[in-house]
Biotite code that builds the C-alpha atoms (Angstrom):
import biotite.structure as struc

atoms = struc.array([
    struc.Atom([-3.507, 55.527, 6.152], chain_id="A", res_id=1, res_name="MET", atom_name="CA", element="C"),
    struc.Atom([-4.885, 51.986, 6.216], chain_id="A", res_id=2, res_name="ARG", atom_name="CA", element="C"),
    struc.Atom([-6.966, 50.853, 9.136], chain_id="A", res_id=3, res_name="ASN", atom_name="CA", element="C"),
    struc.Atom([-5.939, 47.878, 11.243], chain_id="A", res_id=4, res_name="ARG", atom_name="CA", element="C"),
    struc.Atom([-8.299, 45.443, 9.556], chain_id="A", res_id=5, res_name="LYS", atom_name="CA", element="C"),
    struc.Atom([-6.728, 46.206, 6.187], chain_id="A", res_id=6, res_name="GLU", atom_name="CA", element="C"),
    struc.Atom([-3.165, 46.047, 7.512], chain_id="A", res_id=7, res_name="ASP", atom_name="CA", element="C"),
    struc.Atom([-1.570, 43.030, 5.852], chain_id="A", res_id=8, res_name="ASP", atom_name="CA", element="C"),
    struc.Atom([1.958, 43.787, 7.093], chain_id="A", res_id=9, res_name="SER", atom_name="CA", element="C"),
    struc.Atom([4.481, 41.452, 8.661], chain_id="A", res_id=10, res_name="LEU", atom_name="CA", element="C"),
    struc.Atom([4.953, 44.063, 11.381], chain_id="A", res_id=11, res_name="ARG", atom_name="CA", element="C"),
    struc.Atom([1.318, 43.789, 12.460], chain_id="A", res_id=12, res_name="ARG", atom_name="CA", element="C"),
    struc.Atom([1.566, 40.013, 12.557], chain_id="A", res_id=13, res_name="ARG", atom_name="CA", element="C"),
    struc.Atom([4.775, 40.099, 14.598], chain_id="A", res_id=14, res_name="LEU", atom_name="CA", element="C"),
    struc.Atom([3.250, 42.522, 17.103], chain_id="A", res_id=15, res_name="VAL", atom_name="CA", element="C"),
    struc.Atom([0.068, 40.436, 17.343], chain_id="A", res_id=16, res_name="GLN", atom_name="CA", element="C"),
    struc.Atom([2.018, 37.181, 17.773], chain_id="A", res_id=17, res_name="LEU", atom_name="CA", element="C"),
    struc.Atom([4.212, 38.695, 20.491], chain_id="A", res_id=18, res_name="THR", atom_name="CA", element="C"),
    struc.Atom([1.185, 40.132, 22.290], chain_id="A", res_id=19, res_name="HIS", atom_name="CA", element="C"),
    struc.Atom([-0.725, 36.824, 22.201], chain_id="A", res_id=20, res_name="LEU", atom_name="CA", element="C"),
    struc.Atom([2.319, 34.801, 23.256], chain_id="A", res_id=21, res_name="TYR", atom_name="CA", element="C"),
    struc.Atom([3.000, 37.037, 26.271], chain_id="A", res_id=22, res_name="PHE", atom_name="CA", element="C"),
    struc.Atom([-0.686, 37.105, 27.221], chain_id="A", res_id=23, res_name="ARG", atom_name="CA", element="C"),
    struc.Atom([-0.906, 33.304, 27.158], chain_id="A", res_id=24, res_name="GLU", atom_name="CA", element="C"),
    struc.Atom([2.405, 32.875, 28.953], chain_id="A", res_id=25, res_name="THR", atom_name="CA", element="C"),
    struc.Atom([1.524, 35.485, 31.574], chain_id="A", res_id=26, res_name="PHE", atom_name="CA", element="C"),
    struc.Atom([-1.720, 33.633, 32.349], chain_id="A", res_id=27, res_name="GLN", atom_name="CA", element="C"),
    struc.Atom([0.109, 30.307, 32.617], chain_id="A", res_id=28, res_name="ALA", atom_name="CA", element="C"),
    struc.Atom([2.808, 31.758, 34.876], chain_id="A", res_id=29, res_name="LEU", atom_name="CA", element="C"),
    struc.Atom([0.406, 33.726, 37.079], chain_id="A", res_id=30, res_name="LYS", atom_name="CA", element="C"),
    struc.Atom([0.493, 31.196, 39.932], chain_id="A", res_id=31, res_name="ASP", atom_name="CA", element="C"),
    struc.Atom([4.294, 31.036, 39.999], chain_id="A", res_id=32, res_name="THR", atom_name="CA", element="C"),
    struc.Atom([4.710, 34.734, 40.804], chain_id="A", res_id=33, res_name="GLY", atom_name="CA", element="C"),
    struc.Atom([6.889, 35.160, 37.720], chain_id="A", res_id=34, res_name="ILE", atom_name="CA", element="C"),
    struc.Atom([6.354, 37.741, 34.998], chain_id="A", res_id=35, res_name="HIS", atom_name="CA", element="C"),
    struc.Atom([7.163, 36.391, 31.498], chain_id="A", res_id=36, res_name="PRO", atom_name="CA", element="C"),
    struc.Atom([9.988, 38.906, 31.175], chain_id="A", res_id=37, res_name="LYS", atom_name="CA", element="C"),
    struc.Atom([11.613, 37.400, 34.292], chain_id="A", res_id=38, res_name="GLN", atom_name="CA", element="C"),
    struc.Atom([11.764, 33.949, 32.703], chain_id="A", res_id=39, res_name="VAL", atom_name="CA", element="C"),
    struc.Atom([15.181, 34.521, 31.058], chain_id="A", res_id=40, res_name="PRO", atom_name="CA", element="C"),
    struc.Atom([16.464, 35.800, 34.436], chain_id="A", res_id=41, res_name="PHE", atom_name="CA", element="C"),
    struc.Atom([15.343, 32.622, 36.222], chain_id="A", res_id=42, res_name="MET", atom_name="CA", element="C"),
    struc.Atom([16.662, 30.337, 33.487], chain_id="A", res_id=43, res_name="ILE", atom_name="CA", element="C"),
    struc.Atom([20.030, 32.097, 33.596], chain_id="A", res_id=44, res_name="LEU", atom_name="CA", element="C"),
    struc.Atom([20.265, 31.648, 37.374], chain_id="A", res_id=45, res_name="LEU", atom_name="CA", element="C"),
    struc.Atom([19.332, 27.999, 36.982], chain_id="A", res_id=46, res_name="ASP", atom_name="CA", element="C"),
    struc.Atom([22.224, 27.554, 34.561], chain_id="A", res_id=47, res_name="GLU", atom_name="CA", element="C"),
    struc.Atom([24.753, 29.842, 36.317], chain_id="A", res_id=48, res_name="GLN", atom_name="CA", element="C"),
    struc.Atom([23.846, 30.292, 39.937], chain_id="A", res_id=49, res_name="GLU", atom_name="CA", element="C"),
    struc.Atom([25.764, 32.770, 42.029], chain_id="A", res_id=50, res_name="GLY", atom_name="CA", element="C"),
    struc.Atom([26.062, 35.547, 39.473], chain_id="A", res_id=51, res_name="MET", atom_name="CA", element="C"),
    struc.Atom([26.396, 39.169, 40.508], chain_id="A", res_id=52, res_name="SER", atom_name="CA", element="C"),
    struc.Atom([23.780, 41.696, 39.399], chain_id="A", res_id=53, res_name="GLN", atom_name="CA", element="C"),
    struc.Atom([26.339, 43.213, 37.029], chain_id="A", res_id=54, res_name="ARG", atom_name="CA", element="C"),
    struc.Atom([27.020, 39.801, 35.442], chain_id="A", res_id=55, res_name="GLU", atom_name="CA", element="C"),
    struc.Atom([23.291, 39.194, 35.032], chain_id="A", res_id=56, res_name="ILE", atom_name="CA", element="C"),
    struc.Atom([22.878, 42.618, 33.443], chain_id="A", res_id=57, res_name="SER", atom_name="CA", element="C"),
    struc.Atom([25.688, 41.962, 30.973], chain_id="A", res_id=58, res_name="GLN", atom_name="CA", element="C"),
    struc.Atom([24.574, 38.416, 30.131], chain_id="A", res_id=59, res_name="GLU", atom_name="CA", element="C"),
    struc.Atom([20.933, 39.365, 29.506], chain_id="A", res_id=60, res_name="LEU", atom_name="CA", element="C"),
    struc.Atom([21.833, 42.743, 27.991], chain_id="A", res_id=61, res_name="GLU", atom_name="CA", element="C"),
    struc.Atom([19.454, 44.620, 30.277], chain_id="A", res_id=62, res_name="ILE", atom_name="CA", element="C"),
    struc.Atom([20.115, 47.675, 32.424], chain_id="A", res_id=63, res_name="SER", atom_name="CA", element="C"),
    struc.Atom([21.453, 47.314, 35.980], chain_id="A", res_id=64, res_name="PRO", atom_name="CA", element="C"),
    struc.Atom([18.362, 49.071, 37.443], chain_id="A", res_id=65, res_name="PRO", atom_name="CA", element="C"),
    struc.Atom([16.102, 46.536, 35.688], chain_id="A", res_id=66, res_name="THR", atom_name="CA", element="C"),
    struc.Atom([18.123, 43.700, 37.219], chain_id="A", res_id=67, res_name="VAL", atom_name="CA", element="C"),
    struc.Atom([17.938, 45.348, 40.651], chain_id="A", res_id=68, res_name="ALA", atom_name="CA", element="C"),
    struc.Atom([14.145, 45.619, 40.438], chain_id="A", res_id=69, res_name="VAL", atom_name="CA", element="C"),
    struc.Atom([13.843, 41.990, 39.288], chain_id="A", res_id=70, res_name="SER", atom_name="CA", element="C"),
    struc.Atom([16.079, 40.760, 42.110], chain_id="A", res_id=71, res_name="VAL", atom_name="CA", element="C"),
    struc.Atom([13.995, 42.663, 44.685], chain_id="A", res_id=72, res_name="LYS", atom_name="CA", element="C"),
    struc.Atom([10.727, 41.268, 43.309], chain_id="A", res_id=73, res_name="ARG", atom_name="CA", element="C"),
    struc.Atom([12.039, 37.715, 43.050], chain_id="A", res_id=74, res_name="LEU", atom_name="CA", element="C"),
    struc.Atom([13.515, 37.993, 46.561], chain_id="A", res_id=75, res_name="GLU", atom_name="CA", element="C"),
    struc.Atom([10.169, 39.203, 47.900], chain_id="A", res_id=76, res_name="LYS", atom_name="CA", element="C"),
    struc.Atom([8.508, 36.201, 46.230], chain_id="A", res_id=77, res_name="SER", atom_name="CA", element="C"),
    struc.Atom([11.004, 33.878, 47.907], chain_id="A", res_id=78, res_name="GLY", atom_name="CA", element="C"),
    struc.Atom([12.472, 32.685, 44.604], chain_id="A", res_id=79, res_name="LEU", atom_name="CA", element="C"),
    struc.Atom([15.999, 34.094, 44.900], chain_id="A", res_id=80, res_name="VAL", atom_name="CA", element="C"),
    struc.Atom([18.315, 35.164, 47.677], chain_id="A", res_id=81, res_name="GLU", atom_name="CA", element="C"),
    struc.Atom([21.436, 37.297, 47.909], chain_id="A", res_id=82, res_name="ARG", atom_name="CA", element="C"),
    struc.Atom([24.576, 36.000, 49.536], chain_id="A", res_id=83, res_name="ARG", atom_name="CA", element="C"),
    struc.Atom([27.832, 37.785, 50.180], chain_id="A", res_id=84, res_name="GLU", atom_name="CA", element="C"),
    struc.Atom([30.616, 36.960, 47.767], chain_id="A", res_id=85, res_name="ASP", atom_name="CA", element="C"),
    struc.Atom([33.129, 34.877, 49.712], chain_id="A", res_id=86, res_name="GLU", atom_name="CA", element="C"),
    struc.Atom([36.102, 36.600, 48.030], chain_id="A", res_id=87, res_name="LYS", atom_name="CA", element="C"),
    struc.Atom([34.745, 40.161, 47.879], chain_id="A", res_id=88, res_name="ASP", atom_name="CA", element="C"),
    struc.Atom([32.404, 41.089, 50.739], chain_id="A", res_id=89, res_name="LEU", atom_name="CA", element="C"),
    struc.Atom([31.392, 44.299, 48.940], chain_id="A", res_id=90, res_name="ARG", atom_name="CA", element="C"),
    struc.Atom([29.633, 42.230, 46.283], chain_id="A", res_id=91, res_name="ARG", atom_name="CA", element="C"),
    struc.Atom([26.629, 39.966, 46.623], chain_id="A", res_id=92, res_name="SER", atom_name="CA", element="C"),
    struc.Atom([25.725, 36.978, 44.508], chain_id="A", res_id=93, res_name="ARG", atom_name="CA", element="C"),
    struc.Atom([22.238, 35.871, 43.490], chain_id="A", res_id=94, res_name="ILE", atom_name="CA", element="C"),
    struc.Atom([21.078, 32.291, 44.090], chain_id="A", res_id=95, res_name="PHE", atom_name="CA", element="C"),
    struc.Atom([17.839, 30.434, 43.519], chain_id="A", res_id=96, res_name="LEU", atom_name="CA", element="C"),
    struc.Atom([16.044, 29.315, 46.665], chain_id="A", res_id=97, res_name="THR", atom_name="CA", element="C"),
    struc.Atom([14.530, 25.854, 46.918], chain_id="A", res_id=98, res_name="GLU", atom_name="CA", element="C"),
    struc.Atom([11.214, 27.402, 45.923], chain_id="A", res_id=99, res_name="ARG", atom_name="CA", element="C"),
    struc.Atom([13.004, 29.044, 42.973], chain_id="A", res_id=100, res_name="GLY", atom_name="CA", element="C"),
    struc.Atom([14.326, 25.672, 41.813], chain_id="A", res_id=101, res_name="ARG", atom_name="CA", element="C"),
    struc.Atom([10.826, 24.208, 41.973], chain_id="A", res_id=102, res_name="GLU", atom_name="CA", element="C"),
    struc.Atom([9.479, 27.205, 40.062], chain_id="A", res_id=103, res_name="THR", atom_name="CA", element="C"),
    struc.Atom([12.051, 26.639, 37.302], chain_id="A", res_id=104, res_name="ILE", atom_name="CA", element="C"),
    struc.Atom([10.448, 23.261, 36.621], chain_id="A", res_id=105, res_name="GLN", atom_name="CA", element="C"),
    struc.Atom([7.035, 24.947, 36.303], chain_id="A", res_id=106, res_name="ASP", atom_name="CA", element="C"),
    struc.Atom([8.529, 27.596, 34.005], chain_id="A", res_id=107, res_name="ILE", atom_name="CA", element="C"),
    struc.Atom([10.179, 25.015, 31.759], chain_id="A", res_id=108, res_name="GLN", atom_name="CA", element="C"),
    struc.Atom([6.941, 23.049, 31.517], chain_id="A", res_id=109, res_name="LYS", atom_name="CA", element="C"),
    struc.Atom([5.019, 26.221, 30.667], chain_id="A", res_id=110, res_name="CYS", atom_name="CA", element="C"),
    struc.Atom([7.557, 27.318, 28.033], chain_id="A", res_id=111, res_name="VAL", atom_name="CA", element="C"),
    struc.Atom([7.496, 23.861, 26.421], chain_id="A", res_id=112, res_name="GLU", atom_name="CA", element="C"),
    struc.Atom([3.677, 23.814, 26.384], chain_id="A", res_id=113, res_name="GLU", atom_name="CA", element="C"),
    struc.Atom([3.477, 27.297, 24.836], chain_id="A", res_id=114, res_name="LYS", atom_name="CA", element="C"),
    struc.Atom([6.092, 26.419, 22.229], chain_id="A", res_id=115, res_name="GLU", atom_name="CA", element="C"),
    struc.Atom([4.162, 23.272, 21.299], chain_id="A", res_id=116, res_name="ALA", atom_name="CA", element="C"),
    struc.Atom([0.981, 25.348, 21.018], chain_id="A", res_id=117, res_name="LEU", atom_name="CA", element="C"),
    struc.Atom([2.605, 28.058, 18.883], chain_id="A", res_id=118, res_name="VAL", atom_name="CA", element="C"),
    struc.Atom([4.181, 25.570, 16.471], chain_id="A", res_id=119, res_name="PHE", atom_name="CA", element="C"),
    struc.Atom([1.266, 23.117, 16.324], chain_id="A", res_id=120, res_name="ARG", atom_name="CA", element="C"),
    struc.Atom([0.533, 22.168, 12.722], chain_id="A", res_id=121, res_name="GLY", atom_name="CA", element="C"),
    struc.Atom([4.026, 22.991, 11.447], chain_id="A", res_id=122, res_name="PHE", atom_name="CA", element="C"),
    struc.Atom([6.215, 20.249, 10.035], chain_id="A", res_id=123, res_name="THR", atom_name="CA", element="C"),
    struc.Atom([9.709, 19.729, 11.378], chain_id="A", res_id=124, res_name="GLU", atom_name="CA", element="C"),
    struc.Atom([11.202, 21.249, 8.222], chain_id="A", res_id=125, res_name="SER", atom_name="CA", element="C"),
    struc.Atom([8.904, 24.291, 8.489], chain_id="A", res_id=126, res_name="GLU", atom_name="CA", element="C"),
    struc.Atom([9.988, 24.773, 12.110], chain_id="A", res_id=127, res_name="GLN", atom_name="CA", element="C"),
    struc.Atom([13.638, 24.483, 11.069], chain_id="A", res_id=128, res_name="CYS", atom_name="CA", element="C"),
    struc.Atom([13.114, 27.102, 8.355], chain_id="A", res_id=129, res_name="LEU", atom_name="CA", element="C"),
    struc.Atom([11.292, 29.373, 10.801], chain_id="A", res_id=130, res_name="MET", atom_name="CA", element="C"),
    struc.Atom([14.196, 29.112, 13.260], chain_id="A", res_id=131, res_name="LYS", atom_name="CA", element="C"),
    struc.Atom([16.509, 30.192, 10.465], chain_id="A", res_id=132, res_name="ARG", atom_name="CA", element="C"),
    struc.Atom([14.247, 33.160, 9.719], chain_id="A", res_id=133, res_name="PHE", atom_name="CA", element="C"),
    struc.Atom([14.133, 34.118, 13.407], chain_id="A", res_id=134, res_name="PHE", atom_name="CA", element="C"),
    struc.Atom([17.924, 33.822, 13.669], chain_id="A", res_id=135, res_name="ASP", atom_name="CA", element="C"),
    struc.Atom([18.275, 36.127, 10.671], chain_id="A", res_id=136, res_name="GLN", atom_name="CA", element="C"),
    struc.Atom([15.908, 38.677, 12.223], chain_id="A", res_id=137, res_name="MET", atom_name="CA", element="C"),
    struc.Atom([17.838, 38.534, 15.513], chain_id="A", res_id=138, res_name="ILE", atom_name="CA", element="C"),
    struc.Atom([21.079, 39.079, 13.631], chain_id="A", res_id=139, res_name="GLU", atom_name="CA", element="C"),
    struc.Atom([19.530, 41.938, 11.637], chain_id="A", res_id=140, res_name="ASN", atom_name="CA", element="C"),
    struc.Atom([18.728, 43.669, 14.915], chain_id="A", res_id=141, res_name="LEU", atom_name="CA", element="C"),
    struc.Atom([22.275, 43.264, 16.177], chain_id="A", res_id=142, res_name="GLY", atom_name="CA", element="C"),
    struc.Atom([21.753, 40.240, 18.387], chain_id="A", res_id=143, res_name="GLY", atom_name="CA", element="C"),
    struc.Atom([23.702, 37.034, 18.422], chain_id="A", res_id=144, res_name="LYS", atom_name="CA", element="C"),
    struc.Atom([21.712, 33.825, 18.479], chain_id="A", res_id=145, res_name="GLN", atom_name="CA", element="C"),
    struc.Atom([24.561, 31.860, 20.060], chain_id="A", res_id=146, res_name="GLU", atom_name="CA", element="C"),
    struc.Atom([24.499, 34.239, 23.057], chain_id="A", res_id=147, res_name="ASP", atom_name="CA", element="C"),
    struc.Atom([20.858, 33.569, 23.808], chain_id="A", res_id=148, res_name="SER", atom_name="CA", element="C"),
    struc.Atom([19.922, 31.831, 27.051], chain_id="A", res_id=149, res_name="ILE", atom_name="CA", element="C"),
    struc.Atom([17.096, 30.178, 25.107], chain_id="A", res_id=150, res_name="TRP", atom_name="CA", element="C"),
    struc.Atom([19.573, 27.768, 23.498], chain_id="A", res_id=151, res_name="LYS", atom_name="CA", element="C"),
    struc.Atom([18.370, 24.259, 22.903], chain_id="A", res_id=152, res_name="GLU", atom_name="CA", element="C"),
])
């Protein structure tokens, strides 16, 4: 078995890149009260406010308990609020608060800064090719790029 220093694999590089990206993003988002994994949740609510927890779960392809935990944490932070569904009082809908809307701006700025940092030194054509590679990897793993909330 090779040791880590001799590991020249793509897998090691992907894991290292992901780790560094989340570490940097986590540090940048620390003051917002948002965990990097909650960023897609917040962006989705910014685009489609008033979704139910079930709709959020389906859209983000994450488990209902994970959504429930995120809603509770974001509610506690004052970033989202639940409101009764006007047509079905058994269901509640999730909305961004004013503080949540302000936080979205901070998140978008952070994401843009981290993306610029990650792709610094790459030409536009290299970035385009890399996007194609990423799309292929997403497809290989059963995902659909067009369904992503990270659309441009």
